[in-house]
VOKOL-333142 format. One record per residue (C-alpha): x negated, y negated, z; residue in one letter; chain. Coordinates in steps of 0.25 Angstrom, whole numbers, padded with zeros to 4 digits, always signed. Layout:
<marlo><u>X</u><v>Y</v><w>Z</w><res>A</res><chain>A</chain></marlo>
...
This chain:
<marlo><u>-0111</u><v>-0053</v><w>-0099</w><res>M</res><chain>A</chain></marlo>
<marlo><u>-0110</u><v>-0042</v><w>-0087</w><res>A</res><chain>A</chain></marlo>
<marlo><u>-0096</u><v>-0039</v><w>-0083</w><res>K</res><chain>A</chain></marlo>
<marlo><u>-0094</u><v>-0040</v><w>-0068</w><res>E</res><chain>A</chain></marlo>
<marlo><u>-0088</u><v>-0028</v><w>-0061</w><res>K</res><chain>A</chain></marlo>
<marlo><u>-0074</u><v>-0030</v><w>-0054</w><res>R</res><chain>A</chain></marlo>
<marlo><u>-0076</u><v>-0019</v><w>-0045</w><res>F</res><chain>A</chain></marlo>
<marlo><u>-0088</u><v>-0012</v><w>-0039</w><res>I</res><chain>A</chain></marlo>
<marlo><u>-0089</u><v>+0001</v><w>-0032</w><res>K</res><chain>A</chain></marlo>
<marlo><u>-0094</u><v>+0000</v><w>-0018</w><res>T</res><chain>A</chain></marlo>
<marlo><u>-0093</u><v>+0013</v><w>-0011</w><res>Y</res><chain>A</chain></marlo>
<marlo><u>-0093</u><v>+0027</v><w>-0017</w><res>S</res><chain>A</chain></marlo>
<marlo><u>-0090</u><v>+0041</v><w>-0009</w><res>Q</res><chain>A</chain></marlo>
<marlo><u>-0091</u><v>+0054</v><w>-0014</w><res>G</res><chain>A</chain></marlo>
<marlo><u>-0092</u><v>+0056</v><w>-0030</w><res>C</res><chain>A</chain></marlo>
<marlo><u>-0085</u><v>+0044</v><w>-0032</w><res>G</res><chain>A</chain></marlo>
<marlo><u>-0072</u><v>+0049</v><w>-0025</w><res>S</res><chain>A</chain></marlo>
<marlo><u>-0071</u><v>+0038</v><w>-0016</w><res>M</res><chain>A</chain></marlo>
<marlo><u>-0076</u><v>+0023</v><w>-0019</w><res>E</res><chain>A</chain></marlo>
<marlo><u>-0073</u><v>+0009</v><w>-0015</w><res>I</res><chain>A</chain></marlo>
<marlo><u>-0073</u><v>-0004</v><w>-0026</w><res>W</res><chain>A</chain></marlo>
<marlo><u>-0073</u><v>-0018</v><w>-0024</w><res>V</res><chain>A</chain></marlo>
<marlo><u>-0066</u><v>-0027</v><w>-0032</w><res>D</res><chain>A</chain></marlo>
<marlo><u>-0077</u><v>-0037</v><w>-0035</w><res>T</res><chain>A</chain></marlo>
<marlo><u>-0068</u><v>-0049</v><w>-0036</w><res>K</res><chain>A</chain></marlo>
<marlo><u>-0058</u><v>-0048</v><w>-0024</w><res>T</res><chain>A</chain></marlo>
<marlo><u>-0068</u><v>-0039</v><w>-0015</w><res>G</res><chain>A</chain></marlo>
<marlo><u>-0056</u><v>-0029</v><w>-0014</w><res>V</res><chain>A</chain></marlo>
<marlo><u>-0062</u><v>-0014</v><w>-0011</w><res>N</res><chain>A</chain></marlo>
<marlo><u>-0054</u><v>-0001</v><w>-0017</w><res>Y</res><chain>A</chain></marlo>
<marlo><u>-0056</u><v>+0012</v><w>-0014</w><res>I</res><chain>A</chain></marlo>
<marlo><u>-0055</u><v>+0022</v><w>-0025</w><res>Y</res><chain>A</chain></marlo>
<marlo><u>-0053</u><v>+0036</v><w>-0023</w><res>R</res><chain>A</chain></marlo>
<marlo><u>-0054</u><v>+0048</v><w>-0034</w><res>C</res><chain>A</chain></marlo>
<marlo><u>-0053</u><v>+0062</v><w>-0033</w><res>G</res><chain>A</chain></marlo>
<marlo><u>-0050</u><v>+0072</v><w>-0044</w><res>G</res><chain>A</chain></marlo>
<marlo><u>-0042</u><v>+0065</v><w>-0056</w><res>Y</res><chain>A</chain></marlo>
<marlo><u>-0037</u><v>+0054</v><w>-0046</w><res>G</res><chain>A</chain></marlo>
<marlo><u>-0041</u><v>+0041</v><w>-0041</w><res>G</res><chain>A</chain></marlo>
<marlo><u>-0037</u><v>+0030</v><w>-0033</w><res>G</res><chain>A</chain></marlo>
<marlo><u>-0039</u><v>+0015</v><w>-0029</w><res>L</res><chain>A</chain></marlo>
<marlo><u>-0034</u><v>+0007</v><w>-0019</w><res>T</res><chain>A</chain></marlo>
<marlo><u>-0040</u><v>-0005</v><w>-0010</w><res>P</res><chain>A</chain></marlo>
<marlo><u>-0048</u><v>-0002</v><w>+0002</w><res>L</res><chain>A</chain></marlo>
<marlo><u>-0041</u><v>-0007</v><w>+0014</w><res>L</res><chain>A</chain></marlo>
<marlo><u>-0046</u><v>-0010</v><w>+0028</w><res>D</res><chain>A</chain></marlo>
<marlo><u>-0039</u><v>-0006</v><w>+0041</w><res>A</res><chain>A</chain></marlo>
<marlo><u>-0028</u><v>-0017</v><w>+0040</w><res>T</res><chain>A</chain></marlo>
<marlo><u>-0025</u><v>-0013</v><w>+0026</w><res>G</res><chain>A</chain></marlo>
<marlo><u>-0032</u><v>-0025</v><w>+0019</w><res>K</res><chain>A</chain></marlo>
<marlo><u>-0040</u><v>-0022</v><w>+0007</w><res>P</res><chain>A</chain></marlo>
<marlo><u>-0055</u><v>-0022</v><w>+0010</w><res>V</res><chain>A</chain></marlo>
<marlo><u>-0061</u><v>-0034</v><w>+0003</w><res>V</res><chain>A</chain></marlo>
<marlo><u>-0077</u><v>-0035</v><w>+0001</w><res>T</res><chain>A</chain></marlo>
<marlo><u>-0081</u><v>-0049</v><w>+0002</w><res>S</res><chain>A</chain></marlo>
<marlo><u>-0094</u><v>-0048</v><w>-0006</w><res>T</res><chain>A</chain></marlo>
<marlo><u>-0094</u><v>-0040</v><w>-0018</w><res>V</res><chain>A</chain></marlo>
<marlo><u>-0106</u><v>-0038</v><w>-0029</w><res>N</res><chain>A</chain></marlo>
<marlo><u>-0102</u><v>-0033</v><w>-0042</w><res>G</res><chain>A</chain></marlo>
<marlo><u>-0115</u><v>-0030</v><w>-0045</w><res>D</res><chain>A</chain></marlo>
<marlo><u>-0114</u><v>-0015</v><w>-0042</w><res>N</res><chain>A</chain></marlo>
């Protein structure tokens, strides 16, 4: 039985230094940024400061 992916990558810029990941259970978008030996992950926020939520998420990617 194939295991369902919880997070899927929906966007990548540069050599993978900035990516957007979506939680397939909640639809919340996260931005991941890395450089050198460091990196960070945080919820992606809209102009009002609320998390960006994708309504339809396909976990097949």
